[in-house]
MISENU-161088 format. One line per field, with one value per residue (C-alpha): x, y, z; residue in one letter. Coordinates in steps of 0.2 Angstrom, whole numbers. Layout:
N
east: (X/...)
north: (Y/...)
up: (Z/...)
pati: (A/...)
# end
This chain:
294
east: (-78/-68/-72/-92/-90/-80/-95/-107/-100/-97/-117/-122/-110/-117/-134/-133/-124/-139/-151/-141/-139/-160/-164/-153/-161/-178/-172/-166/-180/-190/-193/-208/-204/-221/-225/-232/-242/-256/-239/-230/-243/-256/-245/-242/-262/-264/-251/-244/-258/-253/-233/-240/-251/-234/-224/-234/-236/-218/-211/-202/-198/-207/-207/-218/-205/-215/-206/-207/-209/-190/-182/-190/-174/-161/-169/-169/-151/-144/-154/-163/-179/-183/-202/-209/-226/-230/-236/-235/-225/-210/-212/-212/-197/-186/-191/-175/-163/-165/-169/-189/-202/-219/-225/-245/-256/-269/-288/-293/-307/-324/-339/-340/-332/-314/-305/-288/-287/-286/-286/-282/-294/-293/-306/-309/-320/-337/-343/-325/-323/-316/-326/-316/-297/-295/-300/-284/-274/-269/-273/-262/-261/-256/-250/-245/-228/-221/-214/-234/-240/-259/-256/-248/-242/-260/-265/-252/-254/-271/-268/-253/-268/-275/-263/-260/-243/-246/-226/-228/-247/-252/-250/-241/-237/-237/-232/-242/-231/-246/-264/-272/-261/-267/-286/-285/-275/-289/-302/-294/-291/-272/-273/-287/-285/-279/-274/-273/-278/-293/-301/-293/-308/-321/-308/-306/-324/-326/-315/-326/-310/-320/-337/-338/-352/-338/-329/-330/-325/-315/-318/-326/-327/-345/-340/-347/-330/-335/-321/-323/-309/-304/-291/-292/-288/-272/-265/-266/-252/-240/-231/-213/-199/-182/-165/-161/-176/-173/-184/-192/-196/-203/-215/-219/-224/-234/-244/-247/-256/-264/-274/-278/-299/-307/-314/-298/-292/-276/-286/-299/-286/-277/-292/-287/-301/-289/-272/-270/-257/-246/-255/-248/-239/-236/-251/-240/-223/-233/-238/-222/-214/-227/-225/-206/-201/-196)
north: (-373/-364/-379/-377/-359/-360/-371/-360/-345/-357/-360/-345/-339/-354/-349/-331/-337/-349/-334/-322/-333/-338/-319/-315/-329/-323/-305/-310/-304/-318/-309/-312/-305/-301/-297/-278/-282/-266/-258/-254/-248/-259/-275/-268/-264/-281/-291/-283/-292/-308/-304/-297/-313/-324/-314/-316/-336/-340/-326/-320/-303/-307/-293/-290/-284/-276/-281/-276/-288/-283/-286/-301/-312/-301/-304/-323/-320/-311/-320/-308/-316/-331/-333/-328/-326/-322/-327/-345/-342/-333/-350/-362/-350/-350/-366/-376/-360/-354/-370/-362/-376/-372/-374/-368/-362/-348/-349/-333/-325/-319/-319/-336/-344/-351/-350/-362/-352/-336/-330/-316/-303/-293/-279/-261/-247/-249/-243/-247/-252/-270/-282/-299/-305/-300/-281/-281/-279/-261/-255/-249/-265/-264/-278/-274/-281/-294/-304/-304/-321/-315/-298/-303/-322/-330/-316/-318/-337/-334/-322/-331/-346/-335/-328/-311/-306/-290/-284/-286/-284/-269/-250/-251/-262/-255/-260/-252/-259/-261/-268/-253/-242/-254/-252/-233/-231/-241/-232/-214/-219/-220/-238/-244/-262/-271/-286/-290/-304/-310/-299/-284/-276/-283/-278/-259/-258/-264/-249/-237/-233/-239/-243/-259/-255/-243/-259/-272/-289/-298/-316/-318/-334/-339/-356/-349/-344/-328/-315/-310/-317/-320/-336/-352/-354/-357/-363/-350/-340/-353/-346/-354/-355/-350/-361/-349/-355/-369/-385/-380/-363/-370/-383/-367/-354/-368/-375/-359/-350/-368/-366/-348/-346/-335/-324/-319/-301/-306/-314/-302/-289/-302/-307/-324/-336/-350/-359/-376/-388/-384/-387/-393/-380/-391/-379/-365/-372/-378/-359/-350/-363/-362/-342/-344/-337/-353)
up: (549/535/524/527/524/508/504/507/498/482/483/484/468/460/462/458/444/437/443/430/416/419/419/403/394/397/394/378/365/354/336/326/310/302/283/285/270/275/282/296/309/303/307/323/327/321/328/345/356/351/355/374/376/371/382/398/392/389/402/388/380/363/349/333/319/304/288/271/255/252/271/274/265/274/290/288/279/295/308/314/317/327/319/303/299/279/264/260/244/256/265/250/243/260/270/262/260/276/287/290/298/298/316/312/300/303/300/295/301/293/305/313/297/301/284/280/262/253/236/223/218/201/201/193/196/194/177/167/152/157/161/158/158/141/144/156/139/136/153/167/179/198/210/227/223/211/226/234/233/234/230/214/210/211/198/187/185/182/168/160/158/148/137/148/154/163/159/141/137/149/145/162/175/193/211/224/240/252/248/253/242/227/232/232/216/208/216/213/194/196/190/179/186/202/212/229/242/246/261/259/250/264/277/270/268/285/291/281/269/254/247/238/228/220/212/199/202/186/184/200/208/217/227/243/250/260/253/233/222/206/210/215/233/241/260/272/279/290/305/301/315/308/310/326/337/348/347/364/362/343/354/367/355/346/361/367/349/346/364/361/357/345/356/365/362/353/340/337/336/322/314/316/320/326/322/317/312/297/279/264/254/238/228/231/227/209/206/209/197/184/185/187/201/206)
pati: (M/K/K/T/K/G/L/A/I/G/F/V/L/V/S/A/F/L/C/F/S/Q/F/A/L/A/A/T/P/V/Y/I/G/V/L/A/K/R/G/V/D/K/A/I/E/Q/W/A/P/T/A/E/Y/L/S/E/R/L/Q/M/D/V/R/I/I/P/L/K/F/T/E/I/E/P/A/L/K/N/K/E/I/D/F/L/L/A/N/S/A/Y/Y/A/T/Y/E/E/K/Y/G/L/K/A/I/L/T/M/N/N/R/R/G/I/N/A/L/D/K/F/G/G/V/I/F/T/R/K/G/S/N/I/N/N/L/Q/D/I/K/G/K/R/F/M/C/V/K/Y/S/S/F/G/G/A/H/M/A/W/R/L/L/L/K/N/G/I/D/P/K/K/D/C/K/A/F/L/E/G/K/T/H/D/N/V/V/M/A/V/K/D/G/A/A/D/V/G/T/V/R/S/D/T/L/E/R/M/A/D/E/G/K/I/N/L/R/D/F/Q/I/I/N/Q/I/N/D/G/F/P/F/V/H/S/T/I/L/Y/P/E/W/P/L/A/A/C/A/K/A/S/P/E/L/R/K/K/V/A/R/N/L/Y/L/L/K/S/N/H/P/A/M/E/A/S/K/V/Y/N/W/K/R/P/A/N/Y/S/D/V/T/A/C/L/K/E/I/G/V/M)
# end
């Protein structure tokens, strides 16, 4: 009888331990680092609904961590995040160094169009004397951040191919830190010419922040792509699993995002049409090597 009672108590203790372990595991937050290309508040507004969806589906606490350009590598180095959603250049640069693995690529949304690529746009104020790439020489040039792919690297490659080095050939080389800041600097005359990723101007116009008629696009490419752009197109942002994310967690996150429909509130907030299998990022690597940052 005593033996049976002891076994029962032992079973209860083991069960309690297992329940506690499962609870502790479920309570351990999953952190998704997101490049805050338009600022922290905008990143939370855009991606918090996706975190809420994943939290519900995975029965885990999924949190968005907005990251500035300079905060991404420290977050990877210190193993502060489980997943990274950032521009394609960060993935190409840190894939081997920090063991990143792309699990999905996002398809951007423009109306009913699903876009798996994006470009860079070079622009100035309407009525300026900047009409082509060569006119940029001697002017105040602003990018988002030199580490920004859509907000710097793409335009850099185009300008270098045309014999222009913004750091040497421009009157001033400026960094706006966010895409919105670059647009407003050009609008307000704090910079003569700027570059941001495609979709920035249209998104800001949709939000009532600017009027597209106030700007002129330099080297505009007319190829049917629904956002104005000056450069060739590159693969969209990947969602990358960090080394600390378990294979099981990677599969769950990828599967649940892959199944999301375009009309889901999380997708509407993020401006993502759908998630697809990882793209080939070799063109991104080629760009980075050509401009000397990789």
